[in-house]
C-alpha atoms as a printed R data frame, in Angstrom:
    type eleno elety resid chain resno       x       y       z
1   ATOM     1    CA   MET     A     1   8.198  -5.517 -19.998
2   ATOM     2    CA   GLY     A     2   5.083  -4.676 -21.473
3   ATOM     3    CA   LYS     A     3   3.695  -7.100 -24.481
4   ATOM     4    CA   ASN     A     4   0.768  -6.494 -26.817
5   ATOM     5    CA   ASN     A     5   0.265  -3.424 -24.957
6   ATOM     6    CA   LYS     A     6   0.395  -5.327 -22.065
7   ATOM     7    CA   THR     A     7   2.649  -3.694 -18.778
8   ATOM     8    CA   ILE     A     8   4.026  -6.381 -16.556
9   ATOM     9    CA   VAL     A     9   4.957  -5.445 -12.631
10  ATOM    10    CA   TYR     A    10   6.147  -7.529 -10.501
11  ATOM    11    CA   TRP     A    11   4.563  -7.557  -7.066
12  ATOM    12    CA   ALA     A    12   5.659  -9.592  -3.391
13  ATOM    13    CA   PRO     A    13   4.784  -9.025   0.016
14  ATOM    14    CA   THR     A    14   7.760  -7.907   1.892
15  ATOM    15    CA   TRP     A    15   8.986  -7.805   5.388
16  ATOM    16    CA   ASP     A    16  12.351  -8.019   6.709
17  ATOM    17    CA   LEU     A    17  13.587 -11.267   6.132
18  ATOM    18    CA   MET     A    18  16.907 -10.607   7.929
19  ATOM    19    CA   GLU     A    19  15.341 -10.180  11.174
20  ATOM    20    CA   ASP     A    20  12.097 -11.312  11.508
21  ATOM    21    CA   PRO     A    21  12.134 -15.543  11.268
22  ATOM    22    CA   VAL     A    22   8.358 -15.792  10.125
23  ATOM    23    CA   ASP     A    23   6.923 -15.851   6.628
24  ATOM    24    CA   TRP     A    24   3.970 -13.432   6.861
25  ATOM    25    CA   ASN     A    25   2.777 -14.255   2.983
26  ATOM    26    CA   MET     A    26  -0.419 -15.498   4.506
27  ATOM    27    CA   LEU     A    27  -1.422 -11.913   5.299
28  ATOM    28    CA   TYR     A    28  -1.696 -11.254   1.807
29  ATOM    29    CA   SER     A    29  -4.020 -11.630  -1.051
30  ATOM    30    CA   GLU     A    30  -3.768 -10.738  -4.606
31  ATOM    31    CA   PRO     A    31  -4.330  -7.545  -5.507
32  ATOM    32    CA   GLU     A    32  -7.552  -6.738  -7.248
33  ATOM    33    CA   ASN     A    33  -8.639  -4.967 -10.351
34  ATOM    34    CA   LEU     A    34 -10.761  -2.164  -9.139
35  ATOM    35    CA   PHE     A    35 -12.732  -2.253 -12.419
36  ATOM    36    CA   SER     A    36 -13.077  -5.920 -12.640
37  ATOM    37    CA   VAL     A    37 -14.435  -5.718  -8.878
38  ATOM    38    CA   MET     A    38 -16.856  -3.269  -9.858
39  ATOM    39    CA   LEU     A    39 -18.030  -5.031 -13.191
40  ATOM    40    CA   ASP     A    40 -18.260  -8.213 -11.652
41  ATOM    41    CA   ASP     A    41 -20.011  -6.980  -8.022
42  ATOM    42    CA   ARG     A    42 -21.912  -4.268  -8.569
43  ATOM    43    CA   THR     A    43 -22.049  -3.371  -5.229
44  ATOM    44    CA   GLN     A    44 -20.143  -1.403  -2.803
45  ATOM    45    CA   ARG     A    45 -20.639  -3.921   0.359
46  ATOM    46    CA   VAL     A    46 -18.755  -3.516   3.398
47  ATOM    47    CA   PRO     A    47 -17.270  -7.289   4.035
48  ATOM    48    CA   GLY     A    48 -18.852  -8.922   6.989
49  ATOM    49    CA   VAL     A    49 -22.151  -6.492   6.834
50  ATOM    50    CA   GLU     A    50 -25.082  -7.811   5.696
51  ATOM    51    CA   TYR     A    51 -27.741  -5.969   3.483
52  ATOM    52    CA   ASN     A    52 -30.881  -6.356   1.903
53  ATOM    53    CA   LEU     A    53 -30.238  -5.839  -1.880
54  ATOM    54    CA   PRO     A    54 -31.826  -7.169  -5.189
55  ATOM    55    CA   PRO     A    55 -30.754 -10.739  -6.003
56  ATOM    56    CA   ASN     A    56 -29.543  -9.547  -9.626
57  ATOM    57    CA   LYS     A    57 -27.255  -7.056 -10.759
58  ATOM    58    CA   PRO     A    58 -28.953  -4.152 -11.861
59  ATOM    59    CA   LYS     A    59 -30.136  -3.916 -15.715
60  ATOM    60    CA   THR     A    60 -28.527  -0.134 -17.004
61  ATOM    61    CA   GLU     A    61 -29.079   0.895 -20.934
62  ATOM    62    CA   PRO     A    62 -25.803   1.092 -22.469
63  ATOM    63    CA   ASN     A    63 -25.739   4.693 -22.602
64  ATOM    64    CA   HIS     A    64 -26.215   5.372 -19.248
65  ATOM    65    CA   SER     A    65 -23.497   2.676 -17.866
66  ATOM    66    CA   MET     A    66 -20.418   4.112 -16.409
67  ATOM    67    CA   PHE     A    67 -18.760   0.470 -17.316
68  ATOM    68    CA   ARG     A    68 -18.747   2.158 -20.878
69  ATOM    69    CA   CYS     A    69 -17.242   5.516 -19.747
70  ATOM    70    CA   PRO     A    70 -13.671   5.334 -21.062
71  ATOM    71    CA   ALA     A    71 -13.297   8.561 -18.393
72  ATOM    72    CA   ILE     A    72 -14.031   5.808 -15.723
73  ATOM    73    CA   SER     A    73 -12.189   2.627 -17.520
74  ATOM    74    CA   ASN     A    74  -8.954   4.570 -17.673
75  ATOM    75    CA   ILE     A    75  -8.771   5.295 -14.146
76  ATOM    76    CA   THR     A    76 -10.121   2.234 -12.860
77  ATOM    77    CA   LYS     A    77  -8.555  -0.390 -15.222
78  ATOM    78    CA   ASN     A    78  -4.973  -0.139 -13.822
79  ATOM    79    CA   THR     A    79  -6.352   0.739 -10.439
80  ATOM    80    CA   PHE     A    80  -6.096  -2.555  -8.027
81  ATOM    81    CA   LEU     A    81  -6.948  -2.633  -4.305
82  ATOM    82    CA   LEU     A    82  -5.177  -3.610  -1.062
83  ATOM    83    CA   ARG     A    83  -6.981  -5.787   1.177
84  ATOM    84    CA   ASN     A    84  -6.659  -5.963   4.931
85  ATOM    85    CA   THR     A    85  -6.251  -9.488   6.569
86  ATOM    86    CA   ILE     A    86  -6.814  -8.967   9.888
87  ATOM    87    CA   GLU     A    87  -9.602  -6.780  11.839
88  ATOM    88    CA   THR     A    88  -7.614  -3.994  13.839
89  ATOM    89    CA   HIS     A    89  -8.791  -1.650  16.396
90  ATOM    90    CA   LEU     A    90  -6.717   0.437  18.167
91  ATOM    91    CA   GLN     A    91  -6.703   3.726  20.339
92  ATOM    92    CA   ILE     A    92  -3.233   6.028  20.488
93  ATOM    93    CA   ASP     A    93  -2.635   7.274  23.805
94  ATOM    94    CA   PRO     A    94  -1.168  11.366  24.636
95  ATOM    95    CA   PRO     A    95   2.446  11.410  24.664
96  ATOM    96    CA   ASP     A    96   4.049  11.246  28.332
97  ATOM    97    CA   TYR     A    97   6.505  13.588  28.418
98  ATOM    98    CA   ASN     A    98   7.454  12.359  32.227
99  ATOM    99    CA   LYS     A    99   8.172   9.108  31.009
100 ATOM   100    CA   LYS     A   100  11.657   7.917  30.194
101 ATOM   101    CA   THR     A   101  12.076   6.981  26.867
102 ATOM   102    CA   PRO     A   102  14.679   4.441  25.218
103 ATOM   103    CA   PRO     A   103  17.500   6.509  23.402
104 ATOM   104    CA   GLY     A   104  16.498   8.205  20.178
105 ATOM   105    CA   ILE     A   105  12.543   7.733  20.867
106 ATOM   106    CA   THR     A   106  10.752  10.832  21.989
107 ATOM   107    CA   PRO     A   107   7.621  10.597  23.716
108 ATOM   108    CA   GLU     A   108   6.002  11.395  20.674
109 ATOM   109    CA   LEU     A   109   7.010   7.979  19.173
110 ATOM   110    CA   ASP     A   110   6.880   5.640  21.917
111 ATOM   111    CA   ASP     A   111   4.982   2.567  20.611
112 ATOM   112    CA   THR     A   112   3.655   2.283  24.104
113 ATOM   113    CA   ARG     A   113   0.953   5.103  23.257
114 ATOM   114    CA   ILE     A   114  -0.801   2.231  20.853
115 ATOM   115    CA   LYS     A   115  -3.450   0.449  22.855
116 ATOM   116    CA   TYR     A   116  -4.795  -2.369  20.441
117 ATOM   117    CA   ARG     A   117  -9.008  -2.930  21.428
118 ATOM   118    CA   SER     A   118  -9.237  -5.989  19.286
119 ATOM   119    CA   LYS     A   119  -8.745  -9.828  20.008
120 ATOM   120    CA   ASN     A   120  -5.998 -10.198  16.840
121 ATOM   121    CA   TYR     A   121  -4.241  -7.369  15.151
122 ATOM   122    CA   THR     A   122  -1.771  -6.074  12.485
123 ATOM   123    CA   ASN     A   123   0.861  -4.848  14.527
124 ATOM   124    CA   CYS     A   124   1.327  -0.638  14.428
125 ATOM   125    CA   ASN     A   125   4.160   1.629  14.942
126 ATOM   126    CA   LEU     A   126   4.897   5.236  15.410
127 ATOM   127    CA   ILE     A   127   7.770   6.288  13.027
128 ATOM   128    CA   HIS     A   128   6.917   9.878  12.219
129 ATOM   129    CA   GLN     A   129   5.921  12.764  14.450
130 ATOM   130    CA   SER     A   130   2.912  14.152  13.336
131 ATOM   131    CA   ASN     A   131   2.863  17.013  10.549
132 ATOM   132    CA   LEU     A   132  -0.572  18.642  11.191
133 ATOM   133    CA   SER     A   133  -2.488  19.986  13.944
134 ATOM   134    CA   GLY     A   134  -4.309  17.653  16.322
135 ATOM   135    CA   SER     A   135  -3.508  14.567  14.290
136 ATOM   136    CA   GLU     A   136  -1.761  11.193  15.082
137 ATOM   137    CA   LEU     A   137   0.460   9.331  12.394
138 ATOM   138    CA   PHE     A   138   1.060   5.497  12.551
139 ATOM   139    CA   VAL     A   139   2.309   3.003  10.348
140 ATOM   140    CA   TYR     A   140   0.244  -0.206   9.680
141 ATOM   141    CA   ALA     A   141   2.574  -2.888   9.392
142 ATOM   142    CA   LEU     A   142   1.590  -4.315   6.022
143 ATOM   143    CA   ARG     A   143   4.238  -3.631   3.342
144 ATOM   144    CA   TRP     A   144   4.145  -4.492  -0.238
145 ATOM   145    CA   ILE     A   145   6.954  -4.014  -3.463
146 ATOM   146    CA   PHE     A   146   6.017  -3.388  -7.077
147 ATOM   147    CA   PHE     A   147   8.323  -3.245  -9.765
148 ATOM   148    CA   THR     A   148   8.476  -3.155 -13.646
149 ATOM   149    CA   GLU     A   149  10.549  -3.979 -16.257
150 ATOM   150    CA   ASP     A   150   9.544  -1.160 -18.380
151 ATOM   151    CA   ASP     A   151  11.622   1.670 -18.662
152 ATOM   152    CA   SER     A   152   9.630   4.260 -16.442
153 ATOM   153    CA   LEU     A   153   6.089   3.628 -14.814
154 ATOM   154    CA   ASN     A   154   4.612   5.818 -12.088
155 ATOM   155    CA   MET     A   155   2.686   4.068  -9.325
156 ATOM   156    CA   ASN     A   156   0.545   6.097  -6.757
157 ATOM   157    CA   LEU     A   157  -0.361   5.028  -3.478
158 ATOM   158    CA   THR     A   158  -3.886   6.696  -1.807
159 ATOM   159    CA   SER     A   159  -6.984   5.737   0.217
160 ATOM   160    CA   PRO     A   160  -9.996   4.519  -1.271
161 ATOM   161    CA   TRP     A   161 -11.882   6.580  -3.258
162 ATOM   162    CA   PHE     A   162 -14.783   4.020  -4.560
163 ATOM   163    CA   THR     A   163 -15.066   1.194  -2.445
164 ATOM   164    CA   ASN     A   164 -16.993   1.491   1.059
165 ATOM   165    CA   SER     A   165 -14.322   1.131   3.610
166 ATOM   166    CA   PRO     A   166 -15.130   2.329   7.026
167 ATOM   167    CA   HIS     A   167 -12.100   3.192   8.269
168 ATOM   168    CA   MET     A   168 -11.998   6.181   6.279
169 ATOM   169    CA   LYS     A   169 -14.059   7.932   9.183
170 ATOM   170    CA   TYR     A   170 -11.296   7.623  11.261
171 ATOM   171    CA   GLY     A   171  -8.346   8.915   8.942
172 ATOM   172    CA   SER     A   172  -6.834   8.272   5.484
173 ATOM   173    CA   ILE     A   173  -3.127   7.173   4.015
174 ATOM   174    CA   ILE     A   174  -0.630   9.547   2.958
175 ATOM   175    CA   PRO     A   175  -0.487   9.502  -0.570
176 ATOM   176    CA   GLY     A   176   2.474   8.871  -2.545
177 ATOM   177    CA   GLN     A   177   3.976   8.169  -5.823
178 ATOM   178    CA   PHE     A   178   7.083   7.064  -7.516
179 ATOM   179    CA   ASP     A   179   8.578   5.244 -10.821
180 ATOM   180    CA   VAL     A   180   8.502   1.533 -10.371
181 ATOM   181    CA   GLY     A   181  10.650   1.548 -13.448
182 ATOM   182    CA   LYS     A   182  13.623   3.365 -11.514
183 ATOM   183    CA   TRP     A   183  13.046   2.863  -7.790
184 ATOM   184    CA   PHE     A   184  12.789  -0.327  -5.739
185 ATOM   185    CA   ARG     A   185  11.366   0.110  -2.544
186 ATOM   186    CA   SER     A   186   8.333  -0.898  -0.641
187 ATOM   187    CA   ILE     A   187   5.287   0.708   0.352
188 ATOM   188    CA   THR     A   188   3.351   0.689   3.620
189 ATOM   189    CA   LEU     A   189   0.558   2.186   4.950
190 ATOM   190    CA   GLU     A   190   0.880   5.413   6.872
191 ATOM   191    CA   TYR     A   191  -2.377   6.061   8.463
192 ATOM   192    CA   ASN     A   192  -3.076  10.212   9.125
193 ATOM   193    CA   LEU     A   193  -5.964  10.253  11.575
194 ATOM   194    CA   TRP     A   194  -8.469  13.468  11.452
195 ATOM   195    CA   PRO     A   195  -7.948  15.726  13.974
196 ATOM   196    CA   ASP     A   196  -8.912  15.509  17.557
197 ATOM   197    CA   ASN     A   197  -9.407  11.682  16.846
198 ATOM   198    CA   ASN     A   198  -6.791   8.972  18.233
199 ATOM   199    CA   GLU     A   199  -8.606   5.829  17.505
200 ATOM   200    CA   PHE     A   200  -8.854   3.705  14.277
201 ATOM   201    CA   LYS     A   201 -10.541   0.494  12.953
202 ATOM   202    CA   ILE     A   202 -10.004  -1.590   9.707
203 ATOM   203    CA   LEU     A   203 -12.275  -4.966   9.239
204 ATOM   204    CA   ALA     A   204 -11.013  -7.951   8.036
205 ATOM   205    CA   ASP     A   205 -11.179  -7.862   4.317
206 ATOM   206    CA   GLU     A   206 -11.726  -4.468   3.721
207 ATOM   207    CA   ILE     A   207  -9.896  -2.673   1.504
208 ATOM   208    CA   ALA     A   208  -7.161  -0.388   2.683
209 ATOM   209    CA   GLY     A   209  -5.221   1.469   0.021
210 ATOM   210    CA   TYR     A   210  -5.272   1.364  -3.609
211 ATOM   211    CA   VAL     A   211  -2.110   1.504  -6.114
212 ATOM   212    CA   SER     A   212  -2.312   2.733  -9.575
213 ATOM   213    CA   PHE     A   213  -0.116   2.711 -12.617
214 ATOM   214    CA   GLU     A   214  -0.161   5.496 -15.071
215 ATOM   215    CA   THR     A   215  -0.012   3.556 -18.280
216 ATOM   216    CA   PRO     A   216  -2.558   3.487 -21.371
217 ATOM   217    CA   ASN     A   217  -1.628  -0.574 -21.367
218 ATOM   218    CA   ASP     A   218  -3.290  -2.877 -19.630
219 ATOM   219    CA   VAL     A   219  -1.809  -4.052 -16.273
220 ATOM   220    CA   GLU     A   220  -0.666  -7.337 -15.370
221 ATOM   221    CA   LEU     A   221   0.458  -8.184 -11.667
222 ATOM   222    CA   VAL     A   222   2.953 -11.093 -11.417
223 ATOM   223    CA   ARG     A   223   3.602 -12.378  -7.873
224 ATOM   224    CA   PHE     A   224   7.477 -12.967  -7.088
225 ATOM   225    CA   GLN     A   225   8.787 -14.130  -3.281
226 ATOM   226    CA   MET     A   226  11.330 -11.461  -1.885
227 ATOM   227    CA   ASN     A   227  14.862 -12.885  -0.845
228 ATOM   228    CA   GLU     A   228  17.759 -11.422   1.008
229 ATOM   229    CA   PRO     A   229  19.637 -10.017  -2.139
230 ATOM   230    CA   LEU     A   230  15.983  -8.422  -2.957
231 ATOM   231    CA   THR     A   231  15.526  -7.300   0.794
232 ATOM   232    CA   LYS     A   232  18.820  -6.011   0.787
233 ATOM   233    CA   TYR     A   233  18.433  -3.964  -2.472
234 ATOM   234    CA   SER     A   234  14.861  -2.447  -0.928
235 ATOM   235    CA   ARG     A   235  16.603  -1.779   2.246
236 ATOM   236    CA   SER     A   236  19.188   0.706   0.695
237 ATOM   237    CA   THR     A   237  16.366   2.736  -1.685
238 ATOM   238    CA   ALA     A   238  13.964   2.417   1.741
239 ATOM   239    CA   THR     A   239  16.726   4.408   3.630
240 ATOM   240    CA   SER     A   240  18.519   6.505   0.935
241 ATOM   241    CA   SER     A   241  17.059   9.420   2.809
242 ATOM   242    CA   SER     A   242  19.074   8.684   5.397
243 ATOM   243    CA   TRP     A   243  22.421   8.346   3.501
244 ATOM   244    CA   TYR     A   244  21.918  10.552   0.871
245 ATOM   245    CA   THR     A   245  19.963  13.273   1.964
246 ATOM   246    CA   ASN     A   246  18.231  16.240   0.603
247 ATOM   247    CA   VAL     A   247  18.412  14.554  -3.159
248 ATOM   248    CA   PRO     A   248  15.237  14.338  -5.233
249 ATOM   249    CA   LEU     A   249  13.974  11.422  -6.615
250 ATOM   250    CA   LEU     A   250  14.905  12.135 -10.026
251 ATOM   251    CA   LYS     A   251  18.644  12.256  -8.990
252 ATOM   252    CA   ARG     A   252  18.169   9.191  -6.931
253 ATOM   253    CA   TYR     A   253  16.723   7.496 -10.021
254 ATOM   254    CA   LYS     A   254  20.089   8.800 -11.739
255 ATOM   255    CA   MET     A   255  22.426   6.575  -9.298
256 ATOM   256    CA   PHE     A   256  20.119   4.058  -9.176
257 ATOM   257    CA   GLU     A   257  20.084   3.603 -13.524
258 ATOM   258    CA   ASP     A   258  23.757   4.219 -13.316
259 ATOM   259    CA   SER     A   259  24.789   1.385 -11.068
260 ATOM   260    CA   LYS     A   260  22.854  -0.728 -13.111
261 ATOM   261    CA   MET     A   261  20.293  -1.653  -9.972
262 ATOM   262    CA   LYS     A   262  17.843  -2.490 -12.057
263 ATOM   263    CA   ARG     A   263  19.742  -5.352 -14.195
264 ATOM   264    CA   LEU     A   264  20.796  -7.192 -10.574
265 ATOM   265    CA   ILE     A   265  16.788  -6.661  -9.356
266 ATOM   266    CA   MET     A   266  15.304  -8.278 -12.075
267 ATOM   267    CA   LYS     A   267  17.577 -11.147 -12.207
268 ATOM   268    CA   GLU     A   268  16.556 -12.137  -8.474
269 ATOM   269    CA   ILE     A   269  13.117 -11.177  -9.476
270 ATOM   270    CA   LYS     A   270  12.798 -13.582 -12.566
271 ATOM   271    CA   LYS     A   271  14.328 -16.254  -9.846
272 ATOM   272    CA   CYS     A   272  11.674 -15.756  -7.605
273 ATOM   273    CA   ILE     A   273   8.319 -15.679  -9.917
274 ATOM   274    CA   ILE     A   274   5.403 -17.689  -8.138
């Protein structure tokens, strides 16, 4: 809830606790505030790349400082960076329409099309068929969940737009928005590759995406640990399009509110704060 013009947003890494016996917490660093990163670093360096930069931060006259501009601070102060942990380089082969695939899996969604070129990698999946001509879609298997006790708070997921993220030459995240005060579901990075490109590479420690929150208040992130009840609650919202089809989000929000889901979720979150 908001305190002293501050909005508390609870967040956690998430994976299917009931099907995956491995604890993946070590893949997730704390989301970083974009404004603070800009102010502290004053560079837009790519991780692992050496630069011949001046040893001191640039000295700028106050009337030339973008950090004093409210138009910039308003959009960056509540934007947070999601970092990638393991360098991943992959290629997606064309669909093989002569190959026999398991029931319910079309040739386009055959995960064996993904060939990993890096020694280590984050697992990826083909979940959705391409919606744009000449493009491929794949899901990068890092997931986060954000929630607030406030009545309403829109959250946006986008590709990086003010950090140096080399993976953007291959494609971008499918952007999205929903109200994290009225809906408890995870976000994942689903990349749409640029036309006629079947390759993707993202470096370790590279900024993979942004989440931003639409509030005039400062946002404070508080980490918690997902447990089995919370995993089940998030499963129900994530799969709602399959059991509550063609229903707008506003109607789903109403069902979520009427069923007192928020009270159940906050009770569990507060038991699991780190």
